[in-house]
C-alpha positions in Angstrom: 117.0 163.5 145.8 113.5 162.6 147.1 113.5 160.4 150.1 111.0 157.6 150.8 110.5 155.3 153.8 110.8 151.5 154.0 107.6 150.0 155.3 105.2 151.8 157.7 106.0 155.5 158.4 106.9 154.7 162.0 107.2 152.0 164.6 108.8 148.6 164.6 109.2 146.6 161.4 109.1 142.9 160.6 112.0 142.2 158.3 112.9 139.0 156.4 116.5 138.6 155.3 117.3 135.8 152.8 120.8 134.8 151.8 122.1 131.9 149.8 125.4 131.8 151.6 126.6 132.6 155.1 127.9 136.1 154.5 125.6 137.3 151.8 123.1 139.2 153.9 125.8 141.0 155.8 127.7 142.0 152.6 124.5 143.0 150.7 122.5 144.7 153.5 124.5 144.7 156.7 124.8 148.5 157.0 121.1 149.1 156.2 120.1 146.6 158.8 122.3 148.2 161.4 120.8 151.6 160.6 117.2 150.3 160.5 117.4 148.6 163.8 118.7 151.7 165.5 116.0 153.8 163.9 113.1 151.3 164.4 113.5 150.0 167.9 111.6 146.8 168.6 111.8 145.5 165.1 111.7 141.8 164.5 114.1 140.2 162.0 113.9 136.7 160.5 117.3 135.7 159.1 117.5 132.7 156.8 120.7 131.3 155.2 120.4 128.4 152.8 123.9 126.9 152.3 126.4 126.2 155.1 128.9 123.7 156.5 129.4 123.2 160.3 132.2 125.8 160.3 130.3 128.3 158.2 127.2 127.9 160.3 129.1 128.8 163.4 130.4 131.9 161.6 127.0 132.8 160.3 125.3 132.5 163.7 127.9 134.7 165.4 127.7 137.3 162.7 123.9 137.4 162.7 124.0 137.8 166.5 126.3 140.8 166.1 124.3 142.5 163.3 121.0 141.8 165.0 122.0 143.0 168.5 119.6 145.9 168.2 116.6 143.9 167.2 113.6 143.6 169.4 113.2 140.0 168.3 115.4 137.9 166.1 115.3 134.4 164.7 118.2 132.9 162.8 117.8 129.8 160.6 120.8 128.2 158.8 120.2 125.4 156.4 122.7 123.1 154.7 121.8 123.0 151.1 124.7 122.1 148.8 126.5 125.3 147.7 126.5 126.0 143.9 123.9 123.3 143.3 120.7 125.2 144.2 119.0 125.0 140.7 119.2 121.2 140.8 117.5 120.9 144.2 115.1 123.7 143.6 112.1 121.7 144.8 113.4 121.3 148.3 114.4 124.9 148.5 110.9 125.8 147.3 109.6 123.8 150.2 111.7 125.8 152.5 110.2 129.0 151.1 106.7 127.7 151.7 107.7 127.0 155.3 109.0 130.6 155.7 105.8 132.0 154.2 103.7 130.2 156.8 105.8 131.6 159.6 106.5 135.2 158.6 104.5 138.0 157.1 107.2 140.7 156.6 106.9 144.4 156.0 110.2 144.2 154.1 112.1 141.4 152.4 115.9 141.6 151.6 117.0 139.1 149.0 119.5 138.7 146.1 119.2 140.4 142.7 117.3 138.6 139.9 120.1 139.3 137.5 122.8 137.9 139.8 125.0 135.6 137.8 125.7 133.2 140.7 123.1 130.4 140.3 122.5 130.1 144.0 121.8 133.8 144.4 119.6 133.9 141.4 117.4 131.0 142.5 116.8 132.6 145.9 115.8 135.8 144.2 113.4 134.0 141.9 111.8 132.1 144.7 111.5 135.3 146.8 109.4 136.9 144.1 107.4 133.6 143.6 106.6 133.4 147.3 106.2 137.0 148.5 103.9 138.6 146.0 102.4 141.3 148.0 105.4 142.5 149.9 108.2 145.1 149.5 111.1 143.2 148.1 114.5 144.9 148.2 117.3 143.2 146.2 120.9 143.6 147.4 124.1 143.3 145.5 127.2 141.2 146.1 130.6 142.2 144.6 132.4 139.2 143.1 134.3 137.7 140.2 131.4 137.7 137.8 131.3 141.5 137.8 127.6 141.7 137.7 127.0 144.8 139.8 124.1 146.6 138.2 122.5 150.0 138.2 120.5 150.1 141.5 117.6 152.5 142.0 117.2 152.5 145.8 119.9 154.0 148.0 120.3 153.8 151.8 122.9 156.4 153.1 125.0 155.3 156.0 127.0 157.2 158.6 130.7 156.6 158.5 130.4 154.8 161.8 127.8 152.4 160.5 129.7 151.7 157.3 132.9 150.9 159.1 131.1 148.8 161.7 129.6 146.7 158.9 133.0 146.0 157.4 134.5 145.4 160.8 131.9 142.8 161.7 132.1 141.0 158.3 135.9 140.6 158.5 135.7 139.6 162.2 133.1 136.9 161.9 134.1 135.2 158.6 137.7 134.1 159.0 137.2 131.1 156.7 136.9 133.6 153.8 140.0 135.5 154.5 142.0 133.7 151.8 139.7 134.9 149.1 141.2 137.7 147.1 138.1 139.8 147.0 137.2 139.3 150.7 138.9 142.4 152.1 137.9 145.7 153.6 138.9 147.6 150.5 136.3 145.7 148.4 133.4 146.4 150.7 134.4 150.0 151.3 134.8 150.7 147.6 131.2 149.6 146.9 129.9 151.6 149.8 131.8 154.7 148.6 130.6 154.3 145.0 127.0 154.0 146.1 127.5 157.0 148.4 128.6 159.1 145.4 125.6 158.0 143.4 123.1 159.1 146.0 125.0 162.1 147.3 125.2 160.6 150.8 125.9 163.2 153.4 128.9 161.2 154.8 129.8 159.6 151.5 128.7 156.0 152.3 125.6 154.1 151.2 124.2 150.7 150.3 122.2 150.3 147.1 119.4 148.0 146.1 117.0 147.2 143.3 113.3 147.8 144.1 111.1 146.6 141.2 107.7 147.3 142.7 106.6 149.9 145.3 103.3 151.5 146.2 103.4 154.9 147.8 
């Protein structure tokens, strides 16, 4: 399988991470971020979550701090848009995207998949493409009830240590989600293992993404 690089061939990156809900970025791209930050020292990460409650915001900030411990610079923004109602307040969320665009010119943008059946996820993906038109946009996947995992075309192999660290941090920092039937180590590990098979990852673990436009 032919390998390619994310962003410039070497040196620090500026990364923008967008998540509708407080655990989305970690579930979709947490392992990739852990690996990127170890391989690209000094990288700056701008982390934006759009829906939260006071309890969930505390969880999100603690989790982001753990995942971004290796960043050269990090900013974490947690907003409180009403969960599950994003399409009906799309104008105010669009205003938030315009604010982000003025503040960040990223090498790489992580966001939700355009085909995601969760309305909040889908709107964030649509506004990402509407806002960041000349950037490398990498769409992550979220396992959930809707069963909308797709056929990704961009794979990021992980070491066993990084894969297990990702799962450990998610379970540690989001105790409010522990009662959900899908929120368990086996779910996250299964997706990582499946994507590891699909890209023939050396240690059998990988995260996978959809990349719609790339210039080499």
